[in-house]
MARLO-527223 format. One record per residue: residue number from 1; x, y, z of N, C-alpha, C in turn; residue in one letter. Coordinates in steps of 0.1 Angstrom, whole numbers, plus 5000, padded with zeros to 4 digits. Atoms other than C-alpha are relative to their C-alpha. Layout:
N
R   i   nX   nY   nZ  caX  caY  caZ   cX   cY   cZ aa
R NUM    X    Y    Z    X    Y    Z    X    Y    Z  a
...
END
This chain:
218
R   i   nX   nY   nZ  caX  caY  caZ   cX   cY   cZ aa
R   1 4996 5012 4994 1541 6888 4963 4990 4989 4997  x
R   2 5009 5011 5003 1527 6854 4954 4993 4995 5012  x
R   3 5008 5005 4988 1499 6843 4977 5001 4985 5001  x
R   4 4998 5014 4998 1506 6809 4991 4986 4994 5005  x
R   5 5013 5006 4996 1475 6786 4994 4999 4997 5014  x
R   6 5002 5002 4986 1461 6782 5028 5003 4985 5004  x
R   7 4998 5014 4997 1463 6744 5026 5015 4997 5001  x
R   8 4986 5002 4999 1501 6747 5021 5005 5004 5014  x
R   9 4995 4996 4987 1506 6767 5053 4995 4991 5011  x
R  10 5005 5010 4990 1483 6743 5072 5008 4988 5001  x
R  11 4992 5012 5000 1504 6714 5061 5014 5002 5007  x
R  12 4987 4997 4994 1536 6731 5071 4999 5002 5015  x
R  13 5003 4998 4986 1522 6742 5104 4998 4987 5008  x
R  14 5003 5013 4994 1510 6707 5111 5013 4992 5002  x
R  15 4987 5007 4999 1545 6693 5104 5008 5005 5011  x
R  16 4992 4995 4989 1562 6716 5128 4994 4996 5014  x
R  17 5007 5003 4987 1536 6711 5156 5002 4985 5003  x
R  18 5000 5014 4997 1536 6673 5152 5015 4996 5004  x
R  19 4986 5003 4997 1574 6672 5153 5003 5004 5014  x
R  20 4998 4995 4986 1574 6693 5185 4993 4991 5010  x
R  21 5007 5009 4991 1548 6671 5201 5007 4987 5001  x
R  22 4993 5013 4999 1568 6640 5192 5013 5001 5008  x
R  23 4987 4998 4994 1601 6654 5204 4999 5003 5015  x
R  24 5000 4995 4987 1592 6671 5236 4986 5002 5007  x
R  25 5014 4997 4996 1554 6672 5240 4998 5015 4998  x
R  26 5001 4986 5003 1557 6707 5225 5004 5009 5012  x
R  27 4995 4992 4989 1577 6719 5255 5014 5005 4997  x
R  28 4987 4994 5002 1608 6741 5255 5009 4995 5011  x
R  29 4991 5006 4990 1632 6718 5273 5012 4995 4994  x
R  30 4988 5007 5005 1666 6703 5270 4998 4985 5000  x
R  31 5003 5014 5002 1668 6667 5260 5001 4992 5013  x
R  32 5001 5008 4987 1660 6641 5287 5007 4986 4999  x
R  33 4994 5013 5002 1679 6611 5273 5015 5002 4997  x
R  34 4986 5000 5003 1716 6603 5270 5003 4994 4986  x
R  35 4996 5006 5013 1730 6598 5235 5013 5006 4996  x
R  36 4987 4995 5004 1760 6607 5214 5001 5015 5000  x
R  37 5000 4985 5000 1750 6644 5213 5003 5005 5015  x
R  38 4998 4995 4986 1748 6648 5251 5014 4995 5005  x
R  39 4986 5005 4995 1780 6627 5256 5011 5009 4994  x
R  40 4989 4991 5006 1799 6651 5233 4998 5014 5005  x
R  41 5002 4987 4995 1786 6681 5252 4991 5009 4990  x
R  42 5008 4992 5010 1762 6691 5224 4985 4995 5000  x
R  43 5014 5006 4998 1727 6681 5238 4990 5008 4992  x
R  44 5011 4994 5008 1695 6689 5219 4991 5008 5010  x
R  45 5009 4992 4991 1671 6715 5233 4989 5007 4992  x
R  46 5011 4992 5006 1640 6735 5226 4989 4990 4995  x
R  47 5011 5008 5004 1606 6722 5213 5003 4991 4988  x
R  48 4997 5009 5011 1621 6708 5181 5013 4992 5001  x
R  49 4988 5008 4996 1652 6694 5198 5011 5001 4990  x
R  50 4987 4998 5007 1679 6710 5177 5012 4999 5009  x
R  51 4988 4999 4992 1714 6704 5189 5005 5015 4997  x
R  52 4995 4987 5001 1732 6737 5194 5007 5003 4987  x
R  53 4993 4998 5012 1755 6732 5165 4991 5000 4987  x
R  54 5009 5000 5011 1727 6723 5141 4992 5013 5000  x
R  55 5008 4988 4999 1706 6752 5153 5009 5012 4994  x
R  56 4991 4989 5005 1736 6776 5147 5002 5000 4985  x
R  57 4998 5001 5014 1740 6762 5112 4988 5005 4992  x
R  58 5012 4996 5008 1704 6770 5102 4993 5012 5006  x
R  59 5007 4989 4994 1695 6799 5124 4998 5012 4990  x
R  60 5003 4988 5009 1678 6828 5106 5006 5012 5005  x
R  61 4993 4988 4996 1696 6861 5106 4992 5008 5011  x
R  62 5006 4992 4989 1689 6880 5138 4992 4992 5010  x
R  63 5008 5009 4991 1673 6850 5155 5008 4988 5004  x
R  64 4990 5010 4996 1701 6831 5171 4998 4995 5015  x
R  65 5003 5004 4986 1684 6824 5205 4996 4985 5000  x
R  66 5003 5014 5001 1687 6786 5208 4988 4996 5008  x
R  67 5011 5004 4991 1661 6785 5236 4987 5006 4996  x
R  68 5013 4994 5004 1635 6805 5217 4993 4991 4991  x
R  69 5008 5008 5008 1607 6785 5203 4998 5006 4986  x
R  70 5002 4993 5013 1601 6811 5176 5013 4999 4991  x
R  71 4987 5001 5008 1638 6811 5165 5002 4986 4995  x
R  72 4998 5014 5005 1637 6773 5163 4991 4997 4988  x
R  73 5009 5002 5011 1607 6774 5140 5006 5007 4987  x
R  74 4993 4994 5011 1626 6799 5118 5012 4992 4995  x
R  75 4989 5009 5004 1656 6776 5118 4995 4988 4992  x
R  76 5007 5012 5007 1633 6747 5108 4997 5004 4985  x
R  77 5004 4996 5013 1621 6767 5078 5012 5005 4991  x
R  78 4988 4996 5007 1656 6779 5069 5008 4989 4994  x
R  79 4994 5012 5006 1664 6744 5058 4995 4998 4986  x
R  80 5005 5001 5013 1663 6740 5021 4991 4988 4997  x
R  81 5008 5012 5002 1648 6705 5025 4989 4999 5011  x
R  82 5009 5001 4989 1623 6714 5052 4987 4993 4997  x
R  83 5012 5006 5004 1594 6701 5032 5001 4984 5002  x
R  84 4998 5014 4999 1609 6666 5034 5008 4996 5012  x
R  85 4992 5002 4988 1626 6669 5068 4993 4991 5010  x
R  86 5008 5007 4990 1598 6653 5088 4990 4991 4994  x
R  87 5010 5009 5005 1573 6625 5084 4998 4988 5009  x
R  88 5003 5012 4992 1560 6592 5096 5012 4991 4999  x
R  89 4988 5009 5000 1589 6570 5107 4999 4991 5012  x
R  90 4999 5009 4988 1599 6545 5134 5013 5002 5007  x
R  91 4988 4997 4991 1622 6553 5163 5000 4990 5011  x
R  92 4999 5010 4989 1633 6525 5186 4988 4991 5000  x
R  93 5011 5010 5002 1606 6503 5172 4986 5006 5002  x
R  94 5013 4994 4998 1578 6529 5178 4997 5009 4988  x
R  95 5004 4992 5011 1559 6544 5149 4996 5014 5005  x
R  96 5003 4987 4995 1557 6581 5152 5003 5010 4989  x
R  97 4997 4989 5009 1559 6614 5133 5011 5008 5006  x
R  98 4988 4993 4994 1593 6630 5137 5010 5003 4989  x
R  99 4990 4998 5010 1625 6640 5120 5003 4987 4993  x
R 100 4998 5012 5008 1632 6616 5092 5015 4996 5000  x
R 101 4986 5003 5000 1670 6619 5094 5007 5005 5013  x
R 102 4995 4995 4988 1675 6628 5130 5003 5015 5000  x
R 103 4997 4985 5001 1675 6665 5120 5000 5004 4985  x
R 104 5000 4995 5014 1677 6687 5089 5013 4995 4993  x
R 105 4989 5004 5008 1700 6675 5061 5002 5008 4988  x
R 106 4999 4992 5011 1695 6702 5036 5011 5011 5002  x
R 107 4990 4989 4998 1716 6734 5033 4992 5013 5004  x
R 108 5007 4987 4996 1708 6769 5046 4995 5006 4987  x
R 109 5006 4996 5012 1684 6783 5021 5007 5012 4994  x
R 110 4993 4990 5008 1700 6803 4993 5015 5000 5002  x
R 111 4986 5000 4999 1735 6795 5005 5006 4994 4987  x
R 112 4995 5005 5012 1739 6775 4973 4992 5005 4988  x
R 113 5007 4993 5011 1718 6799 4952 4986 4996 4999  x
R 114 5014 5003 5002 1683 6798 4939 4993 5013 4995  x
R 115 5008 4989 5005 1656 6820 4924 4991 5005 5011  x
R 116 5008 4994 4990 1638 6844 4947 4990 5009 4993  x
R 117 5010 4992 5007 1605 6859 4935 4989 5006 5009  x
R 118 5009 4993 4990 1588 6871 4967 5008 5009 5009  x
R 119 4993 4990 4992 1597 6901 4988 5003 4993 5014  x
R 120 4996 5006 4987 1617 6888 5019 5013 5005 5004  x
R 121 4987 4998 4995 1646 6893 5041 5009 4988 5000  x
R 122 4991 5012 5001 1675 6869 5034 5014 5004 5003  x
R 123 4986 4998 4997 1711 6864 5043 5008 4997 4988  x
R 124 4991 5003 5012 1738 6866 5016 5014 4999 5005  x
R 125 4985 5002 4997 1775 6857 5015 5002 4993 5014  x
R 126 4998 5007 4988 1771 6832 5043 5014 4995 5002  x
R 127 4986 5004 4997 1804 6824 5060 5010 5008 4992  x
R 128 4992 4991 5008 1818 6853 5040 5004 4994 4987  x
R 129 4998 5005 5013 1816 6833 5008 4993 5010 4990  x
R 130 5005 4990 5009 1811 6858 4979 4988 4994 4992  x
R 131 5011 5003 5009 1778 6857 4960 4997 5011 4991  x
R 132 5004 4990 5009 1762 6876 4932 4985 5000 4999  x
R 133 5015 4999 5002 1726 6888 4929 4997 5006 4987  x
R 134 5003 4996 5014 1712 6891 4894 4986 5006 5000  x
R 135 5014 4994 5002 1682 6915 4887 4994 4994 4987  x
R 136 5005 5007 5012 1663 6892 4863 4991 5008 4992  x
R 137 5009 4991 5008 1640 6920 4852 5008 5011 4993  x
R 138 4991 4990 5006 1670 6942 4841 5010 4993 4992  x
R 139 4992 5009 5009 1685 6924 4811 5014 5005 4999  x
R 140 4986 4995 5002 1715 6947 4805 5009 4998 5012  x
R 141 4992 5002 4988 1726 6947 4841 5002 4985 5003  x
R 142 4998 5014 4997 1720 6910 4845 5011 4994 4991  x
R 143 4989 5005 5009 1742 6902 4814 5014 5005 5004  x
R 144 4987 4995 4995 1769 6925 4828 5005 4992 5011  x
R 145 4996 5008 4988 1769 6906 4861 5004 4986 4996  x
R 146 4998 5013 5004 1768 6873 4843 5015 4999 4994  x
R 147 4986 4999 5006 1800 6883 4823 5010 5000 5012  x
R 148 4990 4998 4989 1817 6893 4856 5000 4987 5008  x
R 149 5000 5012 4993 1806 6861 4873 5007 4989 4993  x
R 150 4993 5010 5008 1819 6840 4844 5015 5001 5001  x
R 151 4985 4998 4998 1853 6856 4848 5004 4995 5014  x
R 152 4996 5004 4986 1853 6849 4886 5000 4985 5001  x
R 153 5002 5015 4998 1840 6813 4884 5009 4992 4991  x
R 154 4993 5008 5010 1857 6801 4852 5014 5006 4996  x
R 155 4988 4994 5003 1886 6825 4850 5001 5005 4985  x
R 156 5000 4995 5014 1875 6837 4815 5004 5015 5000  x
R 157 4996 4986 5001 1888 6871 4803 4988 5008 4996  x
R 158 5012 4992 5002 1858 6894 4807 5003 5012 4990  x
R 159 4996 4989 5009 1878 6921 4789 4998 4996 4985  x
R 160 5001 5005 5013 1880 6899 4758 4985 4999 4996  x
R 161 5014 5002 5003 1843 6891 4761 4993 5014 4997  x
R 162 5006 4987 5002 1834 6928 4764 5005 5006 4987  x
R 163 4995 4996 5013 1857 6935 4734 4992 4994 4989  x
R 164 5008 5007 5011 1839 6909 4713 4986 5006 4999  x
R 165 5014 4994 5000 1805 6924 4723 5001 5013 4994  x
R 166 4998 4986 5006 1818 6959 4714 5001 4999 4985  x
R 167 4998 5001 5015 1830 6947 4680 4987 4996 4993  x
R 168 5013 5004 5006 1797 6930 4673 4990 5011 4999  x
R 169 5009 4988 5000 1778 6961 4682 5004 5010 4989  x
R 170 4995 4991 5010 1801 6982 4660 4996 4995 4986  x
R 171 5003 5005 5013 1795 6959 4630 4985 5001 4998  x
R 172 5015 4999 5002 1757 6959 4636 4997 5015 4997  x
R 173 5002 4986 5003 1758 6997 4636 5003 5003 4986  x
R 174 4996 4997 5013 1776 6997 4603 4989 4994 4990  x
R 175 5010 5006 5008 1750 6973 4588 4987 5008 5000  x
R 176 5012 4991 4999 1721 6995 4600 5002 5013 4992  x
R 177 4997 4988 5007 1738 7026 4586 5000 4998 4985  x
R 178 5000 5003 5015 1744 7009 4552 4986 4998 4995  x
R 179 5013 5003 5005 1709 6996 4549 4991 5013 5000  x
R 180 5008 4988 5000 1694 7029 4559 5004 5009 4988  x
R 181 4996 4992 5011 1715 7047 4533 4995 4995 4987  x
R 182 5005 5006 5012 1705 7023 4506 4985 5002 4998  x
R 183 5015 4998 5001 1668 7025 4514 4996 5014 4997  x
R 184 5004 4986 5002 1668 7063 4514 5006 5005 4987  x
R 185 4995 4997 5013 1686 7063 4480 5012 5010 5000  x
R 186 4988 4991 5000 1717 7082 4491 5010 4994 4991  x
R 187 4989 5004 5010 1746 7081 4466 5009 4989 5004  x
R 188 4990 5010 4998 1777 7062 4471 5001 4997 5015  x
R 189 4999 5004 4986 1778 7043 4504 5012 4991 5002  x
R 190 4988 5008 4998 1811 7029 4517 5000 4994 5014  x
R 191 4999 5006 4987 1814 7004 4545 5008 4988 4999  x
R 192 4991 5012 5000 1839 6977 4554 4994 4991 5011  x
R 193 5006 5009 4991 1820 6948 4570 5002 4986 4995  x
R 194 4999 5014 5004 1822 6910 4570 4987 4996 4993  x
R 195 5011 5005 5007 1800 6891 4546 4989 4994 5009  x
R 196 5009 5007 4991 1785 6872 4575 4991 5011 5007  x
R 197 5007 4990 4993 1773 6905 4590 4987 5004 4993  x
R 198 5012 4995 5008 1748 6912 4561 4992 4989 4994  x
R 199 5006 5011 5008 1739 6878 4548 4985 4998 5004  x
R 200 5014 5001 4995 1707 6876 4570 4992 5011 4995  x
R 201 5008 4988 5005 1697 6911 4560 4997 4999 4985  x
R 202 5002 5002 5015 1702 6903 4523 4989 4989 4998  x
R 203 5011 5010 5001 1681 6871 4527 4986 5006 5002  x
R 204 5013 4993 4997 1653 6891 4543 4996 5009 4989  x
R 205 5003 4990 5010 1655 6918 4517 4996 4993 4987  x
R 206 5004 5008 5012 1654 6892 4488 4986 4994 5001  x
R 207 5013 5006 4997 1624 6875 4504 4989 5010 4998  x
R 208 5010 4989 5001 1605 6908 4507 4998 5004 4986  x
R 209 5001 4996 5014 1613 6918 4471 4993 4990 4992  x
R 210 5007 5010 5007 1601 6885 4458 4985 5000 5003  x
R 211 5014 4999 4997 1569 6887 4477 4993 5012 4994  x
R 212 5006 4987 5006 1563 6923 4465 4998 4998 4985  x
R 213 5001 5002 5014 1570 6912 4429 4988 4992 4996  x
R 214 5011 5009 5003 1544 6884 4431 4987 5008 5002  x
R 215 5012 4993 4997 1518 6908 4445 4998 5010 4988  x
R 216 5001 4990 5011 1525 6933 4416 4998 4993 4987  x
R 217 5002 5007 5012 1523 6905 4390 5012 5000 4990  x
R 218 4988 5001 5008 1558 6906 4377 5012 4995 5008  x
END
């Protein structure tokens, strides 16, 4: 797991605390003013003053207690734009540190994909929308899943893709067998392959022969 610099955590912690101080004096309370949210029956609450619907949208798996300060912090961090969610602003003519857009405006982290390179617990297939996880350190499996994903997303015929890959592999095997037989001096070698399959091998062989001839003086 990559170690995150202490200064990064200090900045993030400071942002959360300053937002809580600004919103509620860092108290776990329901909102004390009347606005469009309270009028619609969706008042804000908790130290960070999430509305219930916004909290539910960003709640971390297993932490859906709207009145829990800890769960609210997790919801804050589960916003893809959490680094830019708060800052110095002006509300009703008063300069303060608070939410910059009256709340989070990003998406739930990883709901729209992304690279994950640290060990962690995450939620997948949010709202039952199918997702695919690629093991980036396993090339063969990753390519297999990419082919499948391409079929699902773009409607491409993965069977045709797989067939093309199989044909390419078969041609490559023939090239390897042919060259191996020629190098070892075995008699007549018969193979039916396209010219394009061996052109690079011939170029490489000619270059090597030329370099060897120059070294030998002829």
